[in-house]
C-alpha positions as CSV (number, residue, x, y, z in Angstrom):
1,M,0.2,0.2,0.0
2,A,2.5,2.3,0.9
3,D,4.9,1.4,-2.4
4,T,0.9,2.4,-4.5
5,T,0.9,5.6,-3.1
6,L,4.5,6.7,-2.9
7,H,4.0,6.0,-6.8
8,H,1.3,7.9,-6.9
9,S,2.8,10.5,-5.3
10,E,5.4,10.6,-7.8
11,Q,3.4,10.5,-10.9
12,Y,1.4,13.4,-9.5
13,T,5.0,15.3,-9.3
14,A,5.7,14.4,-12.5
15,Q,2.6,15.3,-14.1
16,L,2.7,18.7,-12.2
17,T,6.0,19.5,-13.2
18,R,5.4,18.9,-16.9
19,Q,2.1,20.8,-16.7
20,T,4.2,23.9,-15.0
21,L,6.9,23.3,-17.7
22,V,4.0,23.5,-20.6
23,W,3.0,26.8,-19.1
24,V,6.6,28.6,-18.7
25,L,7.6,27.7,-22.3
26,T,4.2,29.3,-23.0
27,A,5.2,32.6,-21.4
28,L,8.7,32.5,-22.8
29,V,7.4,32.5,-26.4
30,L,4.7,34.8,-25.8
31,F,6.8,37.4,-23.6
32,P,9.4,38.8,-26.8
33,V,6.4,38.8,-29.3
34,L,4.0,41.3,-27.1
35,A,7.5,43.2,-25.9
36,T,8.3,44.0,-29.3
37,L,4.7,45.3,-29.9
38,G,6.3,47.4,-27.4
39,L,8.8,48.3,-28.8
40,L,6.7,49.0,-32.6
41,M,4.2,51.2,-30.4
42,R,7.4,53.7,-29.1
43,L,9.0,53.8,-33.1
44,M,5.2,55.0,-34.0
45,Q,5.5,57.7,-31.2
46,S,9.1,58.2,-32.3
47,G,8.0,59.4,-35.9
48,F,9.5,56.6,-38.0
49,F,6.1,55.2,-38.9
50,Q,4.6,57.8,-39.7
51,A,2.3,56.2,-43.2
52,V,1.1,53.7,-40.3
53,P,-2.9,54.6,-39.3
54,P,-3.3,55.5,-35.6
55,E,-6.0,52.8,-35.7
56,W,-3.1,50.2,-35.7
57,F,-1.5,52.1,-32.6
58,Y,-4.8,51.2,-30.6
59,A,-4.9,47.6,-31.8
60,V,-1.3,47.6,-31.1
61,L,-1.9,48.7,-27.7
62,T,-4.7,46.6,-27.0
63,L,-3.6,43.1,-27.5
64,H,-0.1,44.4,-25.9
65,G,-1.7,46.0,-22.5
66,L,-4.3,42.5,-22.0
67,G,-1.2,40.1,-23.6
68,M,0.8,41.2,-21.1
69,V,-1.1,41.4,-18.3
70,G,-2.6,38.3,-18.5
71,V,0.5,36.2,-19.7
72,W,2.4,37.1,-16.0
73,F,-0.8,36.5,-14.1
74,V,-1.1,33.2,-15.7
75,A,2.7,32.6,-15.5
76,G,2.5,33.5,-11.5
77,M,-0.2,31.4,-10.8
78,A,1.3,28.5,-12.7
79,G,4.6,29.1,-10.7
80,V,2.6,29.4,-7.5
81,S,0.9,26.5,-8.0
82,F,4.1,24.0,-8.6
83,L,5.1,25.5,-5.4
84,L,2.1,24.9,-3.0
85,S,2.5,21.6,-4.0
86,R,5.0,20.8,-1.6
87,Y,1.9,21.6,1.2
88,V,-1.0,20.7,-0.6
89,K,-2.2,19.1,-3.9
90,P,-4.1,21.1,-6.7
91,S,-6.0,19.4,-9.7
92,I,-3.9,19.1,-13.1
93,A,-6.9,18.7,-14.5
94,V,-8.3,22.2,-13.6
95,S,-4.9,23.5,-14.7
96,W,-5.0,22.0,-18.0
97,L,-8.4,23.2,-18.8
98,A,-7.0,26.8,-17.2
99,F,-4.0,27.0,-19.9
100,G,-6.6,25.6,-22.5
101,A,-8.9,29.3,-21.8
102,T,-5.8,30.9,-22.1
103,L,-4.8,29.5,-25.3
104,T,-8.5,30.1,-27.0
105,G,-8.7,33.7,-25.4
106,V,-5.1,34.3,-26.6
107,V,-6.4,33.3,-30.1
108,L,-9.3,35.4,-30.2
109,L,-7.8,38.7,-28.8
110,L,-5.0,38.3,-31.6
111,A,-8.1,38.2,-34.4
112,T,-9.7,40.8,-33.1
113,T,-6.7,43.1,-32.9
114,L,-4.8,42.2,-35.9
115,I,-7.4,41.0,-38.1
116,G,-10.9,43.1,-36.5
117,R,-8.4,46.2,-35.6
118,L,-9.9,46.5,-32.2
119,G,-8.3,49.5,-30.4
120,V,-9.7,49.6,-26.8
121,G,-7.1,49.6,-24.9
122,W,-6.4,46.7,-21.8
123,Y,-9.1,48.8,-20.2
124,F,-12.1,47.9,-22.6
125,L,-14.0,51.0,-21.3
126,Y,-18.2,51.2,-21.3
127,P,-19.4,52.1,-24.1
128,L,-16.4,52.7,-26.2
129,P,-16.2,48.9,-27.7
130,F,-19.8,49.7,-28.9
131,H,-18.9,52.9,-30.7
132,S,-16.2,51.9,-33.3
133,G,-17.3,55.6,-35.8
134,G,-16.2,52.1,-38.5
135,T,-12.9,51.8,-37.2
136,W,-13.4,47.8,-36.1
137,P,-16.5,45.4,-36.7
138,A,-18.9,44.4,-34.4
139,W,-17.1,40.9,-34.3
140,A,-14.4,42.3,-33.1
141,T,-16.0,43.8,-29.8
142,G,-18.0,40.2,-29.6
143,G,-14.1,38.5,-30.3
144,L,-13.0,40.8,-27.2
145,F,-15.7,40.0,-24.4
146,A,-15.9,36.1,-25.8
147,A,-11.8,35.9,-25.0
148,L,-12.3,37.9,-21.9
149,A,-15.5,35.2,-20.9
150,I,-13.8,32.2,-21.2
151,M,-10.0,33.1,-19.6
152,G,-12.1,34.6,-16.7
153,V,-13.6,30.9,-16.7
154,G,-10.6,29.3,-16.9
155,W,-9.1,31.6,-14.3
156,T,-12.2,31.3,-11.6
157,L,-11.8,27.2,-11.8
158,W,-7.9,27.6,-11.4
159,A,-7.9,30.1,-8.5
160,G,-11.2,28.2,-6.8
161,D,-9.1,25.2,-7.1
162,L,-6.0,26.3,-5.9
163,L,-7.7,27.7,-2.6
164,W,-10.0,24.6,-2.1
165,A,-7.0,22.9,-1.9
166,I,-5.4,25.1,0.6
167,A,-8.3,25.5,3.0
168,R,-9.0,21.8,2.9
169,T,-5.8,21.2,4.1
170,F,-4.8,23.8,6.6
171,G,-8.2,25.3,7.3
172,L,-9.1,28.8,5.9
173,S,-8.4,30.9,9.2
174,Q,-5.7,29.2,9.5
175,A,-4.3,29.5,6.0
176,L,-4.7,33.3,6.5
177,G,-2.8,33.2,10.0
178,W,-5.4,34.0,12.5
179,S,-3.6,31.9,14.9
180,Y,-0.4,34.0,15.0
181,L,-2.2,36.8,15.8
182,R,-4.1,34.9,19.2
183,G,-0.4,33.9,19.8
184,Q,-0.4,30.9,19.0
185,A,2.6,30.3,16.2
186,T,2.4,26.3,16.1
187,P,1.9,24.5,13.2
188,A,3.9,26.9,11.7
189,L,2.7,28.3,8.6
190,P,5.2,28.9,5.5
191,P,4.5,32.4,4.4
192,I,3.7,31.1,0.4
193,I,0.3,29.7,2.3
194,I,-0.6,32.8,3.5
195,I,0.2,35.3,0.6
196,S,-1.8,32.8,-1.9
197,T,-4.5,32.5,0.6
198,V,-4.8,36.6,0.3
199,S,-3.9,36.6,-3.7
200,L,-6.2,33.9,-4.5
201,I,-9.5,35.1,-2.5
202,S,-8.8,38.9,-3.9
203,V,-8.5,37.6,-8.1
204,L,-11.6,36.1,-7.4
205,A,-13.3,38.8,-6.3
206,G,-11.4,41.3,-9.4
207,L,-12.8,38.1,-11.5
208,V,-16.2,38.3,-9.9
209,A,-16.7,42.0,-10.9
210,A,-15.5,40.9,-14.5
211,V,-18.6,38.5,-14.7
212,V,-21.0,41.6,-13.7
213,I,-19.7,43.6,-16.5
214,L,-20.2,40.7,-19.0
215,V,-23.3,40.6,-18.2
216,L,-24.8,43.6,-17.4
217,L,-22.9,44.0,-21.3
218,A,-25.6,40.7,-22.4
219,I,-28.2,42.7,-20.8
220,E,-27.6,45.6,-22.6
221,R,-27.3,44.5,-26.2
222,I,-30.1,42.0,-26.0
223,S,-32.7,43.7,-24.6
224,T,-33.9,47.5,-25.5
225,G,-34.4,50.6,-23.5
226,F,-31.5,49.3,-20.8
227,T,-28.5,51.3,-20.8
228,N,-25.7,50.6,-18.3
229,D,-24.9,53.0,-15.7
230,A,-20.8,54.9,-17.6
231,L,-19.9,55.5,-14.1
232,L,-20.9,52.3,-12.7
233,M,-19.0,50.2,-15.7
234,K,-15.9,52.3,-15.0
235,N,-15.8,51.6,-11.7
236,L,-16.3,47.4,-12.0
237,T,-13.9,47.4,-14.8
238,F,-11.0,49.1,-13.0
239,Y,-11.5,47.1,-9.5
240,F,-11.0,44.2,-11.8
241,G,-8.2,45.6,-13.6
242,H,-6.7,46.7,-10.5
243,M,-6.8,43.3,-8.8
244,L,-5.6,41.5,-11.5
245,V,-2.3,43.8,-11.9
246,N,-1.8,43.9,-8.0
247,V,-2.7,39.7,-7.0
248,T,0.0,39.2,-10.2
249,M,2.6,41.0,-8.0
250,Y,1.5,38.9,-5.2
251,L,2.1,36.1,-6.7
252,G,5.5,36.6,-7.6
253,V,6.5,38.2,-3.7
254,A,4.5,34.8,-2.5
255,M,7.1,33.1,-5.1
256,V,9.9,35.2,-3.5
257,Y,9.4,33.9,0.2
258,E,9.6,30.6,-0.8
259,V,12.7,30.6,-3.2
260,M,14.6,33.2,-1.5
261,P,15.6,31.3,1.6
262,A,17.3,28.2,-0.5
263,Y,19.6,30.7,-1.6
264,A,20.2,33.0,1.3
265,G,21.0,29.7,3.6
266,R,17.8,30.7,6.4
267,P,14.5,30.3,6.7
268,W,11.6,32.8,5.5
269,K,9.3,32.3,9.0
270,T,6.1,33.3,9.1
271,N,5.4,35.4,12.1
272,A,2.5,37.7,13.5
273,L,4.0,40.9,11.6
274,V,3.7,39.1,8.2
275,V,0.7,38.0,9.0
276,G,-1.2,41.2,10.0
277,A,0.6,43.2,6.8
278,W,-1.6,40.3,4.2
279,N,-4.0,40.1,5.8
280,L,-4.4,43.9,6.1
281,T,-3.4,44.1,2.8
282,L,-6.6,41.4,1.8
283,L,-8.8,44.2,3.0
284,L,-7.1,47.5,1.3
285,V,-6.4,46.4,-2.0
286,S,-10.2,46.3,-2.9
287,F,-10.4,49.9,-2.3
288,A,-7.2,51.6,-3.5
289,Y,-8.8,50.8,-6.6
290,F,-10.7,54.4,-6.6
291,H,-7.5,56.0,-7.0
292,H,-8.1,55.3,-10.9
293,L,-11.3,57.6,-10.8
294,Y,-9.8,60.8,-9.3
295,M,-10.6,62.6,-12.9
296,D,-14.3,61.6,-12.0
297,F,-16.0,64.6,-10.8
298,A,-19.4,62.6,-10.5
299,Q,-17.7,60.1,-8.5
300,P,-18.8,60.5,-4.8
301,Q,-16.3,62.9,-2.9
302,W,-15.7,60.0,0.1
303,L,-14.9,57.6,-2.2
304,Q,-12.4,59.6,-3.4
305,V,-10.9,60.5,0.0
306,F,-11.5,56.5,0.9
307,G,-9.1,55.9,-2.4
308,Q,-6.6,58.7,-1.3
309,I,-6.2,56.9,2.8
310,S,-6.6,53.2,1.1
311,S,-3.5,53.7,-1.7
312,Y,-1.4,55.6,1.3
313,L,-2.0,52.7,3.6
314,I,-1.7,49.7,0.7
315,S,2.0,50.3,0.2
316,I,3.0,49.5,4.4
317,P,1.6,46.3,4.7
318,A,2.4,43.9,1.7
319,A,5.6,45.8,0.4
320,V,7.2,47.8,3.3
321,V,7.6,44.4,5.5
322,T,8.6,42.5,2.1
323,I,11.3,44.8,1.3
324,F,12.6,45.2,4.6
325,S,12.0,41.6,5.2
326,A,14.1,40.8,2.3
327,L,16.6,42.4,3.5
328,V,17.0,41.4,6.3
329,L,16.7,37.7,4.9
330,V,20.1,38.6,2.6
331,Y,22.0,40.7,5.3
332,G,25.0,38.7,6.7
333,A,23.9,35.9,4.9
334,D,26.3,33.6,2.8
335,M,24.1,34.0,0.0
336,R,24.4,32.2,-3.1
337,W,24.2,34.8,-6.2
338,R,23.0,33.1,-9.0
339,L,21.1,34.1,-11.6
340,P,17.8,33.2,-9.7
341,S,18.6,35.2,-6.8
342,I,19.6,38.1,-7.8
343,L,16.4,38.4,-10.2
344,L,14.3,37.7,-7.4
345,F,15.8,40.2,-4.9
346,S,16.1,42.9,-8.3
347,G,12.4,42.1,-8.5
348,V,11.7,42.9,-5.3
349,M,13.5,46.1,-5.6
350,G,11.9,47.0,-8.9
351,W,8.3,46.9,-6.7
352,A,9.6,49.2,-4.2
353,I,10.6,51.3,-6.3
354,G,7.7,51.4,-9.3
355,G,5.3,51.4,-6.0
356,V,7.0,55.0,-5.0
357,G,6.0,56.5,-7.6
358,A,2.3,54.5,-7.8
359,V,2.3,56.5,-4.5
360,I,3.1,59.6,-6.0
361,D,0.8,59.4,-8.7
362,S,-1.8,58.3,-6.0
363,T,-1.9,61.6,-4.8
364,V,-4.6,63.7,-5.7
365,A,-2.7,66.6,-6.5
366,V,-0.3,64.9,-8.1
367,N,-2.6,63.1,-10.1
368,S,-4.6,66.0,-11.8
369,H,-1.2,66.3,-13.7
370,F,0.2,63.1,-13.8
371,H,-3.1,61.2,-14.7
372,N,-3.4,61.5,-18.4
373,T,0.8,61.7,-19.1
374,L,3.4,59.1,-19.1
375,W,4.0,58.9,-15.5
376,V,1.5,56.2,-15.4
377,P,3.1,54.1,-17.7
378,A,5.9,54.5,-16.3
379,H,5.5,53.2,-12.4
380,F,3.3,51.1,-14.2
381,H,6.1,49.0,-16.6
382,T,8.7,49.8,-13.3
383,Y,6.6,47.6,-10.8
384,Y,6.0,45.6,-13.6
385,V,9.1,44.7,-15.6
386,M,11.5,45.4,-13.2
387,G,9.0,44.2,-10.3
388,V,7.0,41.0,-10.9
389,V,8.2,40.1,-14.3
390,L,11.6,39.8,-12.9
391,M,10.8,37.5,-10.1
392,I,8.5,35.3,-12.2
393,L,12.0,35.3,-14.3
394,G,13.8,34.2,-11.1
395,V,11.7,31.3,-10.4
396,V,11.4,30.0,-13.7
397,F,15.5,29.9,-13.9
398,H,15.2,28.5,-10.2
399,L,12.6,25.5,-11.7
400,V,14.6,24.5,-15.0
401,A,17.8,24.9,-13.6
402,E,17.0,22.4,-11.1
403,L,15.2,19.8,-13.2
404,S,18.3,20.0,-16.4
405,R,21.2,20.3,-13.9
406,L,22.7,22.5,-16.5
407,P,25.7,24.5,-15.1
408,E,25.2,28.4,-14.9
409,S,27.8,30.8,-16.6
410,A,29.1,33.9,-14.7
411,A,29.8,35.2,-17.7
412,I,26.2,34.9,-19.1
413,T,24.8,35.8,-15.5
414,R,26.1,39.3,-15.4
415,T,25.6,40.0,-19.0
416,I,21.3,39.1,-18.4
417,V,21.3,40.8,-15.3
418,T,23.2,44.1,-16.9
419,T,21.0,44.4,-20.0
420,L,18.0,43.7,-18.3
421,G,18.6,46.5,-15.4
422,V,20.4,49.2,-17.8
423,G,17.9,48.6,-20.5
424,G,14.5,48.2,-17.9
425,Y,15.4,51.0,-15.8
426,G,17.0,53.3,-19.1
427,F,13.4,52.3,-20.5
428,V,11.1,53.4,-17.7
429,L,13.4,56.2,-17.2
430,M,12.1,58.1,-20.8
431,F,8.6,57.5,-19.4
432,Y,8.7,59.4,-16.3
433,L,10.7,62.3,-17.7
434,A,7.9,62.5,-20.1
435,G,5.8,62.3,-17.6
436,V,6.9,65.2,-15.7
437,A,7.3,67.3,-18.9
438,G,3.6,66.8,-19.5
439,V,3.6,64.1,-22.1
440,P,0.4,62.9,-22.9
441,R,-0.2,58.9,-22.7
442,R,-2.0,56.8,-25.5
443,Y,-1.2,59.0,-28.3
444,A,-0.3,56.7,-31.4
445,T,2.2,60.3,-32.7
446,Y,2.8,63.3,-30.7
447,P,1.9,66.7,-32.3
448,V,4.9,69.1,-32.9
449,E,3.8,70.9,-29.7
450,V,5.2,68.2,-27.6
451,E,9.0,67.5,-29.4
452,Q,10.2,66.2,-26.5
453,G,7.8,62.8,-26.8
454,V,9.2,62.5,-29.6
455,M,12.8,62.5,-28.8
456,L,12.2,60.8,-25.6
457,A,10.4,58.0,-27.4
458,R,13.5,57.6,-29.6
459,I,16.0,57.4,-26.7
460,S,14.0,54.8,-25.5
461,L,14.4,52.5,-28.0
462,I,18.0,52.4,-27.6
463,F,17.4,51.0,-24.0
464,I,14.4,48.7,-25.3
465,G,16.9,47.3,-27.7
466,V,19.1,46.5,-24.4
467,L,16.2,45.6,-22.7
468,L,15.2,42.8,-25.3
469,L,18.4,41.2,-25.9
470,G,19.1,40.7,-22.4
471,A,15.7,39.4,-22.1
472,L,16.4,36.6,-25.6
473,L,19.5,36.0,-23.9
474,Y,17.7,34.9,-20.9
475,I,14.8,33.0,-22.8
476,W,17.8,31.2,-24.6
477,E,19.2,30.3,-21.3
478,A,16.1,29.4,-19.6
479,G,14.4,27.7,-22.8
480,K,17.4,25.4,-23.3
481,R,16.9,24.2,-19.6
482,C,13.0,23.8,-20.1
483,L,13.4,22.0,-23.1
484,K,16.4,19.6,-21.4
485,A,13.8,18.9,-18.4
486,F,11.3,17.7,-21.1
487,A,13.3,14.7,-22.2
């Protein structure tokens, strides 16, 4: 009986590992494609593709934004699912279903944007998708919402299964670490369980908002005389987007907590401070999204004030506690500075830098000047590209390096880290400088009055090239290890 149980356990681990590698390969293929779309947009803003109609810019913007957010969310989910299997047993079948839903959604998004020229942006704010002015056909709008519905169903089932696996093993209150708040630190709870539980509850709330959006849109389209409230739809849309993006970051942080100790030679233990911080994050993350709506004069003022307070407070529990905990973990430790640990540590620091930019922008007085400028993509790309993406890339390399047993070259590691760092921060710096100068965002081409926007876009092309070089070198190194692990 024991031998049979062991065999089943080994079989489950092998299947989950293989499935995780499929997710990894998918992300490594889509990442450079979507990054190249970002390069294309900056080329257009640099004035090099003036003959290209501006509607193509917005179609590319839509695919790039939705694609990048989706790819790194599922990559984070796959990584967390694999690491959680040390403690719980998530369903492999549900993960495959989510994979199929994701691929189906990606195909639909490719068709609606590259063929249908749908240009609504990642935010697809109501009623824009239904008022194309002849730029995109009605089927493209239907394709967008079909893609969101299919991926939403797959991701909801996936997140629900992971949360159920955690609750089945630990119980929900224990998984949230409430016993630590009562002074009971036994049995010890891995930080990844707490952070994953907070993340999964939050993303399920965001996905419920997405379901409400789709239902309300469907009712309007099939009924006569019913019109949705634009402000309600905007709140729901930004709540959904805000939760999805923030949860992706939290998934990256959960993996940092789990993997980084292997390189520091020290455990990253759960304590009451960590538990309190992440439980407070669970509360605040649902209200911080109000800072996206400061420009909406119809929004009740008390909600704007609440959004200001929540946006300030949420930076303290998750980010500050994690950053200082990471510094304490590393300080004085006999660190093994390999590519995974460097990327993980750099990702935490990128999250901190981008977070400062986000807090600045979430200040009402500042937001009134920066909201519609390139400051917004500046801080977003900082905590995303130089934050959570580096965290996930670090975990991916840790995984494939362990499975393949291929040695790591110090020279290649230095090259990857240098190119990603110089290229990435140079790229976002141009966004920050443009934001301070008042260069508007979402412009396909800049008018002659915005010369600085063109100049900074052209300089950014150099850094994007360096960043892509580092990304491609990383993909080559990680890809060959991933393929060897498959063999």
